[in-house]
Structures are given as C-alpha cells and as structure tokens.
N, C-alpha and C positions, 0 to 999 in steps of 0.2 A: 167840765171834764168829769168823765165817770171815774169813780173809786177803782183803784187797781185790785182785782181779785185777791191777791196774797195780802193786801192792808184789810180786806174785809174779812179774811179768815183769821187774822191775828186779832182784829177786834173782837170776833166772834169767841175766838178763845180765851179773851181776856173777860167778856163778859161772862162768861163760863166759870171764872176763876180758876182757871189752870195755867200752869207753868208749861213752857213748850215741853219739857220732860215728861209732866203729867199726860199732856195732849198726845204725845208720841206713844206712851204706854197703852193708852186708851185705844189708840188706832192701832195698835200692833204694828208698830213701825219704829225703826231707830230715830234717835233723838237727830243726828245729824239729816237724816233725810226729811223729816218735818221743819227742821230749821231752814233747808233750803226751799221748801214751799213758801214760810213766811218771809224769806228775803227775796222772792220773787225769782230765785235761780231755776225753779222748775216750772218749765212752760207748759206742760200737759199734767193732768191730775185723772187718775182714772175715776170713774163713775161710782164703782164700789168704795173707793176712798170718800168721796161727797158723802155717800149715804152713812159710812162710818161716823164722819164728822158732826153728821146730824143727829146720831145717837150721842155720841161722846160729849159734844156740845150742849145737848138738851135744847135744840133749836131746829126750825124747819129750815130748809134750804133757802127760803124765801127770807128769814130773818136774817141767815148767815150772807146772803149776797144782795140784800137791800140796805143799804147803809142805814135809813131812818126806820126801817121796820122796828127794831129792839126799843128806841125810843118811844115810838109810838106805841107800843106795847105797854113799856113802862108807865107812859103817860095814861093809858087807858085804865091800868090796874091801880095807879096812884088814885085817879078820880073816884074810881068806886069806894077805895079806902076813906077818901076824905068825905064823900057822902056818907057812908055809914058812919063817920065820927066826926060831927062837927066840931067838937073841942079840939080834934087833933088837927083840923084845917086853921083853925085860928092860932094855935101854936106852931106851925110851920109858918103861917104868913107872918107872924112876930119875927120868927128866927130868918126869914128871907128879908124882910125889912131891915133888921138889925145887921145883916150882913152885907146888903147893899149900903146901908149908911155908912158902915168902917171902911169900905173899899172907895165908895164914889163922893163922900161928902167931907 
C-alpha cells in the first residue's frame, strides 16, 4: 500500500530537523494549519505550498514524496564518504558488528 502523503510530509520535515512550529513558520502558515496537514485532516494542498515545502525542507518534491528517495540519497553520499576514507569504513564496520552482536547474539 502506498505511503499516505501526510506521513511523507512528516518524514520530510523530520529529515530536515524541523519541529512542526518551525516548519509552519518557514511556510508562513499557522501551526494549527500545518498540524492539520501532518495529521491528514487536510485533504488538499495548494501547489504553491508544496513548492514552499521543497524550499523549507531543502528537499526536492521527489525526495519528499518518494519514501525511499532520502534513504537512497543518504546511502549514495555515505558510499562516497567511505570510499574517500577507508579507515572510516573499517571503524564503522566494527561499530555495526558490535551493535549487531549486542542486540542479536
């Protein structure tokens, strides 16, 4: 089942590191209006608001409305960083293995 748009908007805001109040302020709207969007109470959103969300969240509309887009973007930048610093890759691998062993072994 496809992800509901209001859940994707909430996830995009959270990825941007904004509270609902901060997002509402950046979007020049009241907190209660923004909250209704994230609760799914608002069934229509103006196109201009979507473009303002893109700017406020510093994400493309594809990133906002494609659930895996942000994860894919993060993975690509992580791969680049790890290729640039092999020592970091080893350290992260060890941390991941330690975390797995603590939780699953």
